[in-house]
C-alpha positions in Angstrom: -21.4 5.9 -17.8 -17.7 6.1 -17.1 -15.7 2.9 -17.3 -12.7 1.8 -15.3 -9.7 2.0 -17.7 -6.8 -0.4 -17.2 -3.7 1.8 -16.3 -0.8 -0.6 -15.6 0.4 -4.2 -15.9 -0.1 -4.8 -12.2 -3.8 -4.7 -12.7 -4.7 -1.2 -11.5 -7.8 0.5 -13.0 -9.0 4.0 -12.3 -12.3 5.7 -12.7 -12.1 9.5 -13.0 -15.2 11.1 -11.6 -17.0 13.7 -13.8 -17.9 15.7 -10.7 -15.8 15.5 -7.5 -17.5 14.0 -4.4 -19.3 17.0 -2.9 -18.2 17.0 0.8 -16.7 14.9 3.6 -20.1 13.7 4.7 -20.9 12.3 1.2 -17.4 10.8 1.0 -17.7 9.1 4.4 -21.2 7.8 3.6 -19.8 6.2 0.4 -16.8 4.6 2.1 -18.9 3.3 5.0 -21.5 1.9 2.6 -18.8 -0.3 1.0 -17.7 -1.5 4.4 -21.2 -2.1 5.8 -22.9 -3.4 2.6 -20.0 -5.4 1.1 -21.2 -4.9 -2.5 -18.3 -6.9 -3.9 -19.1 -10.0 -2.0 -15.8 -10.1 -0.1 -15.3 -12.7 2.7 -13.6 -12.5 6.1 -10.7 -14.8 6.8 -8.2 -15.7 9.5 -4.8 -14.1 9.2 -1.5 -16.0 9.7 -1.5 -14.7 13.3 -4.8 -16.4 14.0 -6.8 -13.2 14.2 -10.1 -12.9 12.3 -9.9 -10.2 9.5 -13.2 -8.7 8.2 -14.1 -8.9 4.5 -13.6 -5.2 3.9 -11.4 -3.0 6.1 -10.0 0.6 6.1 -6.4 0.0 5.2 -5.3 3.7 5.3 -6.8 7.1 5.1 -6.1 10.8 5.4 -8.0 14.0 4.9 -6.6 17.5 4.2 -8.4 20.6 5.2 -7.4 24.0 3.6 -7.8 27.3 5.3 -7.0 30.5 3.4 -6.4 33.9 5.1 -7.9 36.8 3.3 -6.9 40.5 3.8 -9.3 43.4 3.9 -9.1 43.8 0.1 -10.2 40.2 -0.5 -6.7 39.0 -1.5 -5.4 35.6 -0.2 -2.3 36.3 1.9 -1.8 32.9 3.4 -2.9 29.3 3.5 -2.8 26.6 6.1 -3.0 22.9 5.0 -3.9 20.4 7.6 -3.5 16.7 6.8 -5.3 14.5 9.4 -5.5 10.8 10.0 -9.2 10.6 10.4 -12.4 12.5 9.6 -12.8 13.5 13.3 -9.3 14.9 13.4 -9.9 16.7 10.0 -13.0 18.4 11.4 -11.3 19.3 14.7 -8.1 20.7 13.1 -10.1 22.8 10.6 -12.3 24.2 13.3 -9.3 25.0 15.6 -7.6 26.8 12.7 -10.7 28.7 11.7 -11.2 29.9 15.3 -7.5 30.7 16.1 -7.4 34.4 16.7 -3.7 34.5 17.3 -3.0 32.7 14.0 -5.4 35.0 12.0 -3.6 38.0 13.6 -0.2 36.6 12.7 -1.3 35.9 9.1 -2.9 39.4 8.9 -6.3 38.3 7.6 -9.5 36.5 8.2 -9.6 32.7 8.1 -11.8 31.3 5.3 -12.3 27.6 4.6 -11.3 26.5 1.1 -13.4 23.4 0.7 -12.9 22.9 -3.1 -9.1 22.6 -2.5 -9.5 20.0 0.3 -8.6 16.4 -0.3 -9.9 13.1 1.0 -8.3 9.6 0.7 -9.5 6.3 2.0 -8.2 2.9 0.9 -10.2 -0.2 1.6 -8.6 -3.7 1.6 -10.9 -6.4 0.4 -10.6 -10.2 0.4 -12.3 -11.9 -2.5 -13.8 -15.4 -2.1 -11.1 -16.6 -4.6 -8.4 -15.6 -2.0 -7.3 -12.6 -3.9 -6.7 -9.5 -1.8 -7.2 -6.1 -3.5 -7.6 -2.4 -2.7 -10.3 0.0 -3.6 -9.1 3.6 -3.0 -11.5 6.6 -3.0 -10.5 10.2 -3.4 -12.7 13.2 -4.2 -12.0 12.8 -7.9 -11.2 9.1 -8.5 -11.9 5.5 -7.5 -8.9 3.2 -8.0 -8.9 -0.6 -8.0 -5.5 -2.1 -7.5 -3.5 -5.2 -6.6 -6.0 -7.6 -8.1 -5.3 -10.7 -10.2 -8.8 -11.8 -11.3 -10.6 -9.7 -14.0 -14.0 -10.7 -12.4 -13.1 -8.4 -9.5 -12.9 -5.4 -11.8 -16.2 -6.4 -13.3 -17.8 -6.6 -9.8 -16.4 -3.2 -8.7 -17.4 -1.6 -12.0 -20.9 -3.0 -11.9 -21.3 -1.6 -8.4 -19.8 1.8 -9.3 -22.2 2.1 -12.2 -25.1 2.0 -9.7 -23.7 4.8 -7.5 -24.7 8.2 -8.9 -21.8 10.1 -7.4 -19.3 7.8 -9.2 -20.2 8.7 -12.7 
């Protein structure tokens, strides 16, 4: 199995995935499972403003759809890249671009989704029982653990990742 390899002095470790996460559905399922199942044993707390903060929260996210325009000879003549703040916006923007007749005419070709070139990014903020806050960031090709102080946090995340087939 792949291991998390220490990358910097500020306690960041990255696991490069042997195979990119297949699609947005698999990606979202993975991220939601961490939020719902809390496999790292994180705990909620009350912020300095008195508001309750869940144990694991989406800190930031963005998703980039890619649409290529192909001419009659099969040559790519243009590309549209659509970065969106949520999966719903990602899907809507890609669909709108794929079905935009005026845009296809202006580009001079047929719209074709380029799924392999698309990117996904979701950063989760977690609160360890020790009081340490850290982030677990997912992309199609990596899982990054950052901003932690305690080595046992890396051990927990790595142990969990070893049980998830798509994170090998």
